[in-house]
DRENNUVEX-748718 format. One record per residue (C-alpha): residue in three letters; x, y, z; residue number from 1. Coordinates in Angstrom, 1 decimal, padded with zeros to 4 digits. Layout:
N
+------+--------+--------+--------+-----+
: rest :     c1 :     c2 :     c3 :  nr :
+------+--------+--------+--------+-----+
:  ALA :      X :      Y :      Z : NUM :
...
+------+--------+--------+--------+-----+
***
This chain:
368
+------+--------+--------+--------+-----+
: rest :     c1 :     c2 :     c3 :  nr :
+------+--------+--------+--------+-----+
:  MET :  019.0 :  023.7 :  225.7 :   1 :
:  LEU :  017.0 :  025.1 :  228.6 :   2 :
:  MET :  014.2 :  023.5 :  228.0 :   3 :
:  LYS :  015.6 :  020.1 :  227.3 :   4 :
:  TRP :  017.1 :  020.3 :  230.5 :   5 :
:  ALA :  014.3 :  020.7 :  232.1 :   6 :
:  GLN :  012.2 :  017.8 :  230.6 :   7 :
:  PRO :  013.4 :  015.3 :  233.2 :   8 :
:  LEU :  012.3 :  017.6 :  236.0 :   9 :
:  LEU :  008.5 :  017.8 :  233.8 :  10 :
:  ARG :  008.6 :  013.7 :  233.8 :  11 :
:  GLN :  009.1 :  013.2 :  237.4 :  12 :
:  LYS :  005.9 :  016.4 :  238.5 :  13 :
:  LEU :  003.8 :  013.8 :  236.1 :  14 :
:  LYS :  004.4 :  011.0 :  237.7 :  15 :
:  ARG :  003.8 :  013.0 :  241.1 :  16 :
:  ARG :  000.8 :  013.7 :  239.9 :  17 :
:  ALA : -000.2 :  010.6 :  238.1 :  18 :
:  LYS : -000.2 :  009.0 :  242.2 :  19 :
:  ALA : -003.2 :  011.1 :  243.0 :  20 :
:  GLU : -004.4 :  010.8 :  239.0 :  21 :
:  ALA : -003.7 :  008.1 :  237.0 :  22 :
:  LEU : -004.1 :  010.3 :  233.9 :  23 :
:  TYR : -001.2 :  012.3 :  234.1 :  24 :
:  GLY :  000.9 :  009.3 :  234.0 :  25 :
:  GLN : -000.7 :  008.2 :  230.3 :  26 :
:  PHE :  000.0 :  008.7 :  226.8 :  27 :
:  VAL :  003.4 :  011.3 :  228.7 :  28 :
:  GLU :  004.8 :  011.4 :  225.5 :  29 :
:  GLU :  002.2 :  013.1 :  223.5 :  30 :
:  ARG :  003.3 :  016.2 :  226.0 :  31 :
:  PHE :  006.8 :  016.4 :  223.7 :  32 :
:  GLY :  005.1 :  016.0 :  220.8 :  33 :
:  HIS :  005.7 :  011.9 :  220.1 :  34 :
:  TYR :  002.0 :  010.8 :  219.1 :  35 :
:  ALA :  001.2 :  007.2 :  218.5 :  36 :
:  HIS : -001.3 :  008.0 :  215.4 :  37 :
:  ALA : -001.3 :  010.7 :  214.5 :  38 :
:  SER : -002.3 :  012.0 :  210.5 :  39 :
:  PRO : -002.1 :  015.9 :  209.4 :  40 :
:  GLY : -005.4 :  017.1 :  207.9 :  41 :
:  GLU : -008.2 :  019.6 :  208.0 :  42 :
:  TRP : -008.5 :  019.8 :  211.7 :  43 :
:  VAL : -009.7 :  022.3 :  214.2 :  44 :
:  TRP : -007.3 :  022.3 :  216.7 :  45 :
:  VAL : -009.6 :  023.6 :  219.9 :  46 :
:  HIS : -007.2 :  024.3 :  223.0 :  47 :
:  ALA : -009.1 :  023.8 :  227.1 :  48 :
:  VAL : -006.7 :  023.5 :  229.0 :  49 :
:  SER : -008.5 :  022.4 :  232.1 :  50 :
:  LEU : -011.7 :  021.3 :  233.5 :  51 :
:  GLY : -013.7 :  025.1 :  233.1 :  52 :
:  GLU : -012.5 :  025.9 :  229.6 :  53 :
:  THR : -013.1 :  022.1 :  228.7 :  54 :
:  ARG : -016.8 :  023.0 :  229.5 :  55 :
:  THR : -017.0 :  026.4 :  227.8 :  56 :
:  ALA : -015.5 :  024.6 :  224.6 :  57 :
:  GLY : -018.5 :  022.5 :  224.7 :  58 :
:  ILE : -020.5 :  025.3 :  224.1 :  59 :
:  LEU : -018.1 :  026.4 :  221.6 :  60 :
:  LEU : -017.9 :  023.4 :  219.8 :  61 :
:  LYS : -022.4 :  022.9 :  219.7 :  62 :
:  GLY : -021.8 :  026.3 :  217.6 :  63 :
:  LEU : -019.1 :  025.0 :  215.4 :  64 :
:  ARG : -020.7 :  021.2 :  214.9 :  65 :
:  GLU : -024.2 :  023.0 :  213.4 :  66 :
:  GLN : -021.8 :  025.8 :  210.9 :  67 :
:  CYS : -019.3 :  023.3 :  210.1 :  68 :
:  PRO : -020.9 :  019.5 :  209.7 :  69 :
:  GLY : -018.4 :  017.2 :  209.6 :  70 :
:  MET : -015.6 :  018.9 :  211.4 :  71 :
:  LYS : -012.4 :  017.4 :  212.6 :  72 :
:  LEU : -012.0 :  017.8 :  215.9 :  73 :
:  LEU : -008.5 :  018.0 :  217.2 :  74 :
:  LEU : -008.9 :  018.6 :  221.1 :  75 :
:  THR : -006.0 :  019.2 :  223.7 :  76 :
:  HIS : -005.9 :  020.1 :  227.1 :  77 :
:  GLY : -003.2 :  020.5 :  230.1 :  78 :
:  THR : -005.1 :  018.4 :  233.2 :  79 :
:  ALA : -006.3 :  015.3 :  233.5 :  80 :
:  THR : -009.4 :  016.8 :  234.6 :  81 :
:  GLY : -009.9 :  018.8 :  231.7 :  82 :
:  ARG : -008.8 :  015.4 :  229.5 :  83 :
:  GLU : -011.4 :  013.3 :  231.3 :  84 :
:  GLU : -014.0 :  015.8 :  230.4 :  85 :
:  GLY : -013.1 :  016.4 :  226.9 :  86 :
:  GLN : -014.3 :  012.7 :  226.6 :  87 :
:  LYS : -018.0 :  013.7 :  226.6 :  88 :
:  LEU : -017.0 :  016.3 :  224.0 :  89 :
:  LEU : -015.8 :  013.9 :  220.7 :  90 :
:  GLN : -017.2 :  012.5 :  218.3 :  91 :
:  PRO : -016.3 :  009.6 :  215.6 :  92 :
:  GLY : -012.9 :  010.6 :  213.5 :  93 :
:  ASP : -012.3 :  013.0 :  216.2 :  94 :
:  VAL : -008.4 :  013.1 :  218.3 :  95 :
:  GLN : -007.6 :  014.2 :  221.7 :  96 :
:  VAL : -003.7 :  014.6 :  223.2 :  97 :
:  TRP : -002.2 :  016.2 :  225.7 :  98 :
:  GLN : -001.2 :  020.1 :  225.3 :  99 :
:  PRO :  002.3 :  020.0 :  223.6 : 100 :
:  TRP :  005.0 :  021.6 :  226.1 : 101 :
:  ASP :  006.3 :  025.1 :  225.1 : 102 :
:  SER :  009.5 :  024.1 :  223.5 : 103 :
:  GLN :  010.8 :  024.3 :  220.2 : 104 :
:  ASP :  010.6 :  021.3 :  219.2 : 105 :
:  ALA :  008.0 :  019.5 :  220.5 : 106 :
:  VAL :  005.3 :  022.2 :  219.1 : 107 :
:  THR :  007.3 :  021.7 :  216.1 : 108 :
:  ARG :  006.7 :  018.1 :  216.2 : 109 :
:  PHE :  003.0 :  018.6 :  217.0 : 110 :
:  PHE :  002.5 :  021.3 :  213.8 : 111 :
:  LYS :  003.9 :  018.3 :  211.8 : 112 :
:  ALA :  001.9 :  015.7 :  213.1 : 113 :
:  PHE : -001.5 :  017.1 :  212.7 : 114 :
:  GLN : -001.1 :  020.4 :  210.2 : 115 :
:  PRO : -004.4 :  021.9 :  211.5 : 116 :
:  ARG : -006.0 :  024.3 :  209.4 : 117 :
:  LEU : -007.2 :  026.7 :  212.3 : 118 :
:  GLY : -006.2 :  026.9 :  215.9 : 119 :
:  LEU : -008.9 :  028.1 :  219.1 : 120 :
:  ILE : -007.5 :  028.9 :  222.5 : 121 :
:  LEU : -009.9 :  028.8 :  224.7 : 122 :
:  GLU : -009.5 :  032.2 :  227.3 : 123 :
:  THR : -006.0 :  032.7 :  228.4 : 124 :
:  GLU : -003.4 :  029.9 :  227.6 : 125 :
:  VAL : -001.0 :  032.1 :  225.2 : 126 :
:  TRP :  002.2 :  030.3 :  224.6 : 127 :
:  PRO :  005.1 :  032.0 :  223.0 : 128 :
:  ASN :  006.2 :  028.8 :  220.8 : 129 :
:  TRP :  002.8 :  028.1 :  219.9 : 130 :
:  VAL :  002.5 :  031.3 :  218.3 : 131 :
:  ARG :  005.3 :  031.2 :  216.3 : 132 :
:  CYS :  005.2 :  027.7 :  215.1 : 133 :
:  ALA :  001.6 :  028.5 :  214.0 : 134 :
:  GLN :  003.2 :  031.7 :  212.1 : 135 :
:  GLN :  005.8 :  029.3 :  210.5 : 136 :
:  PHE :  003.1 :  026.6 :  209.3 : 137 :
:  LYS :  000.4 :  029.3 :  208.4 : 138 :
:  VAL : -002.3 :  028.3 :  211.3 : 139 :
:  PRO : -004.0 :  031.0 :  212.3 : 140 :
:  LEU : -004.5 :  030.9 :  215.9 : 141 :
:  VAL : -007.4 :  032.6 :  217.5 : 142 :
:  LEU : -008.0 :  033.8 :  221.1 : 143 :
:  VAL : -011.4 :  032.8 :  222.1 : 144 :
:  ASN : -013.6 :  034.0 :  225.2 : 145 :
:  ALA : -010.4 :  035.6 :  225.9 : 146 :
:  ARG : -010.2 :  036.9 :  229.8 : 147 :
:  MET : -007.4 :  039.2 :  230.8 : 148 :
:  SER : -007.0 :  040.2 :  234.7 : 149 :
:  ASP : -005.0 :  043.2 :  235.6 : 150 :
:  LYS : -002.7 :  040.5 :  237.5 : 151 :
:  SER : -002.1 :  038.6 :  234.6 : 152 :
:  MET : -001.3 :  041.7 :  232.6 : 153 :
:  ARG :  001.3 :  042.7 :  234.5 : 154 :
:  GLN :  002.8 :  039.5 :  234.8 : 155 :
:  ALA :  003.1 :  039.5 :  231.1 : 156 :
:  LEU :  004.5 :  042.7 :  231.0 : 157 :
:  ARG :  007.5 :  041.7 :  233.1 : 158 :
:  TRP :  008.6 :  039.9 :  230.1 : 159 :
:  PRO :  007.7 :  042.0 :  227.4 : 160 :
:  SER :  010.5 :  040.3 :  224.8 : 161 :
:  LEU :  008.6 :  037.3 :  225.3 : 162 :
:  MET :  005.0 :  038.1 :  226.0 : 163 :
:  LYS :  004.5 :  041.1 :  223.3 : 164 :
:  PRO :  005.4 :  039.3 :  220.4 : 165 :
:  ALA :  002.8 :  036.2 :  221.1 : 166 :
:  TYR :  000.0 :  038.5 :  222.0 : 167 :
:  ALA :  000.5 :  040.0 :  218.4 : 168 :
:  GLY :  001.5 :  037.3 :  216.8 : 169 :
:  LEU : -002.8 :  036.0 :  217.5 : 170 :
:  GLN : -004.7 :  036.1 :  214.5 : 171 :
:  ALA : -007.9 :  037.4 :  216.4 : 172 :
:  VAL : -008.8 :  037.9 :  219.6 : 173 :
:  LEU : -012.2 :  037.4 :  221.0 : 174 :
:  ALA : -013.1 :  039.1 :  223.8 : 175 :
:  GLN : -015.1 :  038.4 :  227.0 : 176 :
:  THR : -015.3 :  042.3 :  228.0 : 177 :
:  GLN : -014.2 :  045.8 :  227.4 : 178 :
:  GLY : -011.9 :  045.4 :  230.2 : 179 :
:  ASP : -010.4 :  042.5 :  229.6 : 180 :
:  ALA : -009.9 :  044.0 :  225.8 : 181 :
:  THR : -008.0 :  047.0 :  226.6 : 182 :
:  ARG : -005.8 :  044.9 :  229.4 : 183 :
:  LEU : -005.4 :  042.3 :  226.0 : 184 :
:  GLU : -004.7 :  045.1 :  223.3 : 185 :
:  VAL : -002.1 :  047.0 :  226.0 : 186 :
:  LEU : -000.3 :  043.2 :  225.1 : 187 :
:  GLY : -000.3 :  044.0 :  221.8 : 188 :
:  ALA : -003.4 :  041.4 :  220.9 : 189 :
:  ASN : -005.1 :  042.3 :  218.1 : 190 :
:  VAL : -008.8 :  042.4 :  219.8 : 191 :
:  LYS : -011.6 :  041.8 :  216.7 : 192 :
:  CYS : -014.9 :  042.4 :  219.4 : 193 :
:  ILE : -016.2 :  041.7 :  222.5 : 194 :
:  THR : -018.4 :  038.4 :  222.6 : 195 :
:  GLY : -019.5 :  038.4 :  226.3 : 196 :
:  ASN : -018.8 :  035.0 :  228.3 : 197 :
:  LEU : -019.5 :  031.8 :  226.8 : 198 :
:  LYS : -020.4 :  030.3 :  229.6 : 199 :
:  PHE : -023.4 :  032.5 :  229.5 : 200 :
:  ASP : -024.8 :  030.3 :  227.3 : 201 :
:  ALA : -024.6 :  027.1 :  229.3 : 202 :
:  THR : -027.9 :  025.5 :  230.9 : 203 :
:  PRO : -027.5 :  023.4 :  233.9 : 204 :
:  ASP : -028.0 :  020.2 :  233.6 : 205 :
:  ALA : -031.8 :  019.6 :  234.5 : 206 :
:  ALA : -031.9 :  016.1 :  235.7 : 207 :
:  GLN : -028.7 :  017.2 :  238.2 : 208 :
:  VAL : -030.9 :  020.3 :  239.0 : 209 :
:  ALA : -034.3 :  018.0 :  239.9 : 210 :
:  LYS : -032.0 :  015.3 :  241.7 : 211 :
:  GLY : -030.3 :  018.0 :  244.0 : 212 :
:  GLN : -033.4 :  020.1 :  244.5 : 213 :
:  ALA : -035.2 :  016.5 :  245.6 : 214 :
:  TRP : -032.1 :  016.0 :  247.9 : 215 :
:  ARG : -032.7 :  019.4 :  249.4 : 216 :
:  SER : -036.2 :  018.5 :  249.9 : 217 :
:  ARG : -035.6 :  015.6 :  252.5 : 218 :
:  ILE : -032.6 :  018.0 :  254.3 : 219 :
:  ALA : -034.5 :  019.4 :  257.6 : 220 :
:  MET : -032.1 :  022.8 :  258.1 : 221 :
:  PRO : -030.3 :  025.1 :  255.8 : 222 :
:  VAL : -027.5 :  023.9 :  253.7 : 223 :
:  ILE : -024.8 :  025.5 :  252.9 : 224 :
:  MET : -021.7 :  025.1 :  250.3 : 225 :
:  LEU : -018.1 :  025.9 :  250.2 : 226 :
:  ALA : -018.2 :  026.0 :  246.4 : 227 :
:  SER : -014.8 :  025.0 :  244.6 : 228 :
:  SER : -012.5 :  025.6 :  247.1 : 229 :
:  ARG : -009.0 :  026.5 :  247.1 : 230 :
:  GLU : -005.6 :  025.5 :  249.1 : 231 :
:  GLY : -005.5 :  027.4 :  252.5 : 232 :
:  GLU : -009.2 :  027.9 :  252.2 : 233 :
:  GLU : -010.7 :  025.0 :  253.6 : 234 :
:  ARG : -008.3 :  025.1 :  257.0 : 235 :
:  LEU : -010.1 :  028.6 :  257.4 : 236 :
:  TRP : -013.2 :  027.5 :  257.2 : 237 :
:  LEU : -012.5 :  025.3 :  259.0 : 238 :
:  ALA : -011.3 :  027.4 :  261.7 : 239 :
:  ALA : -014.4 :  029.6 :  261.8 : 240 :
:  TRP : -016.9 :  026.7 :  261.7 : 241 :
:  GLN : -015.2 :  025.3 :  264.6 : 242 :
:  SER : -015.5 :  028.6 :  266.5 : 243 :
:  PHE : -019.3 :  029.3 :  265.2 : 244 :
:  VAL : -019.8 :  026.0 :  266.9 : 245 :
:  LYS : -018.8 :  026.7 :  270.7 : 246 :
:  ALA : -020.1 :  029.7 :  270.4 : 247 :
:  ASN : -023.7 :  028.4 :  269.2 : 248 :
:  PRO : -024.2 :  025.2 :  270.4 : 249 :
:  GLY : -027.9 :  025.0 :  269.0 : 250 :
:  VAL : -027.5 :  026.0 :  265.5 : 251 :
:  GLN : -028.1 :  023.6 :  263.1 : 252 :
:  ILE : -026.5 :  023.7 :  259.2 : 253 :
:  GLN : -025.5 :  021.1 :  256.8 : 254 :
:  TRP : -022.4 :  021.7 :  255.3 : 255 :
:  LEU : -021.4 :  020.9 :  251.9 : 256 :
:  LEU : -017.6 :  021.3 :  250.5 : 257 :
:  VAL : -016.9 :  020.5 :  247.3 : 258 :
:  PRO : -012.8 :  021.1 :  246.6 : 259 :
:  ARG : -012.0 :  022.9 :  243.2 : 260 :
:  HIS : -009.1 :  020.2 :  242.1 : 261 :
:  PRO : -009.7 :  016.5 :  242.2 : 262 :
:  GLN : -005.7 :  015.7 :  244.0 : 263 :
:  ARG : -006.4 :  017.7 :  246.7 : 264 :
:  VAL : -009.8 :  015.3 :  247.4 : 265 :
:  HIS : -008.0 :  013.1 :  250.4 : 266 :
:  GLU : -006.0 :  016.3 :  251.7 : 267 :
:  VAL : -009.3 :  017.8 :  252.5 : 268 :
:  VAL : -010.4 :  014.7 :  253.9 : 269 :
:  GLN : -007.8 :  014.3 :  256.5 : 270 :
:  LEU : -008.2 :  018.2 :  257.4 : 271 :
:  ILE : -011.8 :  017.6 :  258.3 : 272 :
:  GLU : -011.4 :  015.0 :  260.1 : 273 :
:  GLN : -008.1 :  015.7 :  262.0 : 274 :
:  ALA : -010.2 :  019.2 :  263.0 : 275 :
:  GLY : -013.0 :  016.1 :  264.3 : 276 :
:  PHE : -016.2 :  016.4 :  262.4 : 277 :
:  LEU : -017.6 :  013.5 :  260.4 : 278 :
:  LEU : -017.6 :  012.7 :  256.4 : 279 :
:  SER : -020.1 :  011.6 :  254.1 : 280 :
:  ARG : -018.6 :  011.8 :  250.5 : 281 :
:  ARG : -020.9 :  012.1 :  247.7 : 282 :
:  SER : -018.8 :  008.7 :  245.7 : 283 :
:  SER : -020.7 :  006.7 :  249.1 : 284 :
:  TRP : -023.9 :  007.4 :  248.0 : 285 :
:  GLY : -024.3 :  005.7 :  244.8 : 286 :
:  GLU : -025.7 :  006.6 :  241.4 : 287 :
:  GLU : -029.1 :  004.7 :  241.1 : 288 :
:  GLU : -032.0 :  006.6 :  241.0 : 289 :
:  ALA : -033.5 :  006.4 :  244.4 : 290 :
:  ALA : -029.3 :  007.1 :  245.5 : 291 :
:  SER : -029.0 :  010.8 :  248.3 : 292 :
:  PRO : -027.1 :  011.4 :  251.0 : 293 :
:  PRO : -027.8 :  010.2 :  254.4 : 294 :
:  SER : -030.5 :  011.6 :  255.8 : 295 :
:  HIS : -029.3 :  010.1 :  259.5 : 296 :
:  ALA : -026.2 :  012.3 :  259.1 : 297 :
:  ALA : -027.5 :  015.8 :  258.3 : 298 :
:  GLY : -026.3 :  018.2 :  260.1 : 299 :
:  SER : -023.8 :  016.0 :  262.3 : 300 :
:  THR : -021.7 :  015.0 :  259.1 : 301 :
:  ILE : -019.8 :  017.0 :  256.6 : 302 :
:  PHE : -021.1 :  016.0 :  253.5 : 303 :
:  MET : -018.1 :  016.3 :  250.4 : 304 :
:  GLY : -018.8 :  016.6 :  246.8 : 305 :
:  ASP : -015.8 :  014.2 :  245.2 : 306 :
:  SER : -017.5 :  013.6 :  241.7 : 307 :
:  LEU : -016.7 :  015.2 :  238.4 : 308 :
:  GLY : -019.5 :  017.3 :  236.6 : 309 :
:  GLU : -022.0 :  017.7 :  238.8 : 310 :
:  MET : -021.5 :  020.9 :  240.3 : 311 :
:  ALA : -025.1 :  021.6 :  238.9 : 312 :
:  LEU : -026.5 :  019.3 :  241.2 : 313 :
:  TYR : -024.4 :  020.3 :  244.3 : 314 :
:  TYR : -025.7 :  024.0 :  243.9 : 315 :
:  SER : -029.3 :  022.6 :  243.2 : 316 :
:  LEU : -029.0 :  021.4 :  246.8 : 317 :
:  ALA : -027.3 :  024.1 :  248.7 : 318 :
:  ASP : -029.3 :  027.3 :  249.8 : 319 :
:  VAL : -026.1 :  029.6 :  249.5 : 320 :
:  ALA : -022.4 :  029.1 :  248.1 : 321 :
:  LEU : -019.4 :  030.8 :  250.1 : 322 :
:  LEU : -017.3 :  031.1 :  246.3 : 323 :
:  GLY : -013.9 :  029.4 :  246.5 : 324 :
:  GLY : -010.9 :  031.0 :  245.4 : 325 :
:  SER : -012.1 :  034.4 :  246.7 : 326 :
:  TYR : -010.9 :  033.7 :  250.3 : 327 :
:  GLU : -006.8 :  033.2 :  249.3 : 328 :
:  PRO : -005.6 :  035.6 :  246.1 : 329 :
:  LEU : -006.7 :  033.3 :  243.8 : 330 :
:  GLY : -008.6 :  035.6 :  241.6 : 331 :
:  GLY : -012.5 :  033.6 :  242.9 : 332 :
:  GLN : -014.0 :  030.7 :  240.7 : 333 :
:  ASN : -016.7 :  031.2 :  237.8 : 334 :
:  LEU : -020.3 :  031.9 :  239.7 : 335 :
:  ILE : -022.0 :  031.8 :  236.7 : 336 :
:  GLU : -023.1 :  028.3 :  237.0 : 337 :
:  ALA : -024.3 :  029.1 :  240.4 : 338 :
:  ALA : -026.7 :  031.7 :  239.3 : 339 :
:  ALA : -027.5 :  029.6 :  236.8 : 340 :
:  CYS : -029.1 :  027.4 :  239.4 : 341 :
:  GLY : -030.4 :  030.0 :  241.3 : 342 :
:  CYS : -027.6 :  029.6 :  244.1 : 343 :
:  PRO : -026.8 :  032.7 :  245.8 : 344 :
:  VAL : -023.6 :  033.5 :  246.1 : 345 :
:  VAL : -021.4 :  035.3 :  249.0 : 346 :
:  MET : -018.0 :  036.2 :  247.9 : 347 :
:  GLY : -014.5 :  036.9 :  249.3 : 348 :
:  PRO : -012.8 :  039.8 :  248.6 : 349 :
:  HIS : -010.2 :  038.1 :  245.8 : 350 :
:  THR : -012.6 :  037.8 :  242.7 : 351 :
:  PHE : -009.7 :  039.8 :  240.4 : 352 :
:  ASN : -010.3 :  036.7 :  237.6 : 353 :
:  PHE : -014.2 :  037.2 :  237.6 : 354 :
:  ALA : -014.2 :  040.5 :  238.1 : 355 :
:  GLU : -017.2 :  041.9 :  235.5 : 356 :
:  ALA : -018.9 :  039.0 :  236.4 : 357 :
:  SER : -019.1 :  039.4 :  240.1 : 358 :
:  GLU : -019.8 :  043.3 :  239.7 : 359 :
:  ALA : -022.8 :  042.2 :  237.6 : 360 :
:  ALA : -024.2 :  039.5 :  240.1 : 361 :
:  LEU : -023.4 :  042.0 :  243.0 : 362 :
:  ALA : -025.5 :  044.4 :  241.3 : 363 :
:  GLU : -028.3 :  042.0 :  240.8 : 364 :
:  GLY : -028.3 :  041.2 :  244.3 : 365 :
:  ALA : -027.4 :  037.1 :  243.0 : 366 :
:  ALA : -024.0 :  037.6 :  245.1 : 367 :
:  PHE : -023.3 :  038.9 :  248.5 : 368 :
+------+--------+--------+--------+-----+
***
């Protein structure tokens, strides 16, 4: 009953988000288990909630398709960036829909509509009704590339009667690290093995790397990137940069700012302009072969990375990156792509979502 009453609130939230990202306003009924075109069958259901998980899903799907030619993919997401990125992974016959909201009715309709033979959930998305319905419909549910921070474990343990059966009901869990495995087992999960992080198997886009390096060669000053910045961090950075400029008026640095969430780009642009800085956005540089940042603006203008799926380009353009999500208590962001592109990272104190990768990068001198 509570979930039924909450539906209008969720619809209003989606309506608000659609003002910034139109995709949130499309196929809304899928979130409640209603599908325009659905057929039960031998679907392999892969759930990748957002952009990072979807990119990891691409690595997983490459191996699955090699092992299971002709596999029927049912791909679900929770965010617009995830769904947009997921479109690149689809082959003829595959289906992509929004994840069902975790209510008994919506999830039951999802399982009845598709009747998947297997469910593979990326990293963290364990929902009680998903697990309950998977058991009811006899669908094995596996948590892949699983991670669990101390903070997330403590939060789950606040609701033991709800979350422990959910984790215990998973058919198997494939954990990234021993630490993740230990924390997942505290919640009752059946950890089968430790696989490492699938993101380590990703290869940066060679064309993006080459383009980023070519752009870098045209800029005659250090390029520093604020990578995947989160809410609150841009204000901290702007205040620090304003103080630095006043104290060091002759120092020239080219800043590159890439917000983590596309829906925040407008907000961040306003912050930068209110602080008195000029701005040049990636979306204005063009897509043709000769496109590049405006050379006359270097140093006097902050570059804004407002495109999707070009982190390899940005990391290859930068000499060093400040890791977003780590300067506020948000757990940090994935630094593996930065390392793969040869870009050293400076981290803040909050890296609990990627603790092992952060420690390894520090030990190897790839992060500071």
